[in-house]
C-alpha positions, 0 to 999 in steps of 0.5 A: 491459477485464476481460480486460486487467486479468486478463492484466496481473495474471497476468503480474505474478504470474508475474514476481514469483513465479518459482521461487526455485531458478531465481533467481540471488542476488548478495549486496552488502555495505554501503558507499559505492557498493557497490549501484550497482557491483553492479548496473551491473557485473553484465554479461558481456564483451559488455555483456549482463546476466549473468542478468536473473533476479537478486536483489541481496541486502542485509545486515540490521542497524544497520550495514547502510547503503548510500550510493548514488553516483547514481540506480539507473537500470535498463533491465532488471528489478531485484530488491533484497531484504533478506536473510532474518532479523529484523535492521533493514532495510538503509538506502539513502541518497543520497550527496553527491558532488563539488560537493555534489550528490546524486541520487534513489535510483531512476529505473526504466526497467523493472520494480523490486521492492524488499523489506525495505528502508528507502529515503530521499530525504534525503541523507547531509548532510540535503538533500532530493531529489525523487521517490524513485522516478521511473518514466521508461518505460511499462508498468513494474511497481513492487513495494514489499514490507515497505519503509519509504519516507521523506522526499521533497520532492515524491512518493515515486513519480512516473509519467512514462509510461503504463500503469505499475502500483504494488503496495505491500504490508506497507509504510510510506510517509511524511514528505513534509512539505517542501512545502505542495502537493507531499507526495504518495505517487504522482503520475501527472503526467496519465499513464494508470495500469494498476494501483494495489494497496495492501494492509496498508500505512500512509501517514502525514505527507503535506502533500498526498495519497497519489494525485495524479491530474492527468488520464488514466485508472486501470484498476484500484485495490485498496486494502484494510486500509491506514492513512492518517493526517495527510494535508493535502489528500486521501487519494486522487484516483482520477480516471477509474477503471474498477474501484475497491475501497477497503475496511477502511481507516482514514482519521484526520485526513486533509484536516486543512488544510481547503479554501476554500468553492469548492475542491470537494475530497474525501478520495476523488475518483472521476470518470466515464469520458470518455477514449476508451479507457475511455468506455462501459465499466462502472464498478465502485466499492466503498467500504465498511467504512472509518473516516473521522474528523477531530477536531472541534477541527481543524474548530473552528479554521478561519476559518468565512468562508474554510475548510471541512471537506473531505468524505469523498467527492465527489458522484460517489463518494458516488452509488456508495456510496449505491447499494451499500446499504453506506453504513452500513459506513463509520463515523466514530470517533475513534482514539487511536493508541498513538503518533502522530507528531503531536498535534491541536495540531500539525495545527491549527498547520500548517493555520493556517500554511498559510492564513497563507502567500499562497504555500501552493500552491507554497512550502516548509513552514517548518521549524517546522511540519513534523512527522516521526517515526521512532518511531510505532505506529499500533495502537489500543485493541481496545475501539474499534468499528473493531477489529472493523468490517472485512469479516471482523470484523478491525480497520480499517487496516493489520493489521501493527500488530496482527500479524494476517494479512489475512482472518484473525480469531481466535475466542473459545473456552471450551475447549481445542482438542485436534485440527486441524480444517478445517470446511466453508466457508460459504456454499457455493456463495458470491458474492462471499466465503466464510468458512473456519473451522479449529482449531489445537491447538498453536502452529505455522506455518499455511498456508491456500491456495486452488487451482484445479482444475488444482492451481495455487495462486492465493491464500494467505490465511495463512502465519504462526505461529498460537497454539492456537485457532479461526480464521476466514478470509475469501476474497473470490474474488481471487488474490494479485494482486488478480484476480477469479476466474471461477465454478467449483470451487476447493479450499482446503487447510490445512497445519500441521506434518504435518497437511494437509486439503483441501476443495472450494467453489464460486463462482457469479457 
């Protein structure tokens, strides 16, 4: 199984990291049906794709609106990227065609890579579609980077086939509030999943949960530095998961509807491995350095005879946490976000309406109880314990709210930094992680990367503008694709302007 996971991730890395000079770029102007036409019509006289290694580039700016005339159903790999720049994300909105019908944005039958986009499943007239991205194939890779996926009547991503992989990085997914039971991030429909990889992302305002498991197994799940807020039932049902990492996350007022005394739900649920393909494999679970908090006022509002608080972990997941010796790294702290999309009173009113509705398992949520928001800021005070409770002293949750790179923490200094410096990593040799400290004398772009002994870049810890100061970055022995590397010698290299320096380190497992 470990070899299978490694091969999958390497294939994923190679697919999405193709040399930019070998990629064909087709710019698509905003308009009605322009994106559908660009993709559907990009063929030769024989009907073959002109070049499967094509990026469909969309404009940025307030007027960059792309009305979709039907779902984009690709039977070949598709990459849709926003053009470079700081303008507003291009907006992909379902159009209403003759007869008043509209369609979901995407029905992938092959790989799909979205970058820098705003995608909604609420059409131009305000009607809701279901399943923003409905994957109708096996073994596809869905890669969502720097996107905002908003508004759906069922789930943002539905997996109708086996062994698909979903990667969500630096993105927001939220406002799935139209149905009591159907507000989901990913719905596996009982199919097996290869990989779930969430990093530095925010999931908000979902009536049910981010990951719904309806059977099948999950080979690999990696969830790091994510913010989960205002989720009605749970956070994630991992089910029969072979390898799970859930760390540095912020889970605030999740499971706010509570549950019946015999429902047996938990915010995070993991099951033992019993399916034929995974039974007997070693199961690995790391749930550490997280903040699970539900406001006491929510629990106090429940009818004590019929509703109880949903615990953070089911007993099986709790067993792994207890055995890890890291149980005390999971904290419970109230967080006052800079700008939330709902108040505690909103959550209490929603929960009361949920239990008052005898059809809460399947009915739609009345308009008056839905809370949505386009204006939000899930940063929080730097005085909170959660701000330094991460594995490398970083804030818990999505670091984009603080403008911080994953694995990087600025250190306090009492004097001016006068020169560049790259210190020896510590510990060295190391297992499972090591700290790399460096100094920057002036503001500029800094790249800190990890290479194998063949000179191949395997991980980028930092690639952003930093101000003068001393910094610490943590490498946990994973590639950019989340693959755990083997024991051996690795090289870490820093580059800023004309300065460049490399040093060696040794990983021993």
